[in-house]
C-alpha angles and dihedrals in degrees: 000000000000129000094206116132114239110255112225125205124229088254091055090055093046095047090047091053092045090049091051091051094047092049091049093050103031110032112123096171135342108319093349119114133193123188089206087216094290113143094216091053091048092050092048092047092051090051091050090048091052088051090053095244098114135021120225108226098181138003110190127162094337096313118113124199116193145165128228111242128218089252088068091057090049091052091047090052092049092050092047090051091048090051089053089042091235134126112269 
């Protein structure tokens, strides 16, 4: 077992921050997201879906409903460990 700290890319840090913001602004219930028809939320949610961190369940009339994927939890854990300067 290694004690090396996981090295995160700039994209990892950005996607983690974007995920935090989307969850803060769009969470309806645990792991369920709603863009509420806001263009900025929709754009952010599409980016997170392309990164494999959320799954878009519906996209109707400018309102996106999505679910947070396990990969998002893994990224969040890696970022938290890096902030503590510990192995994930």
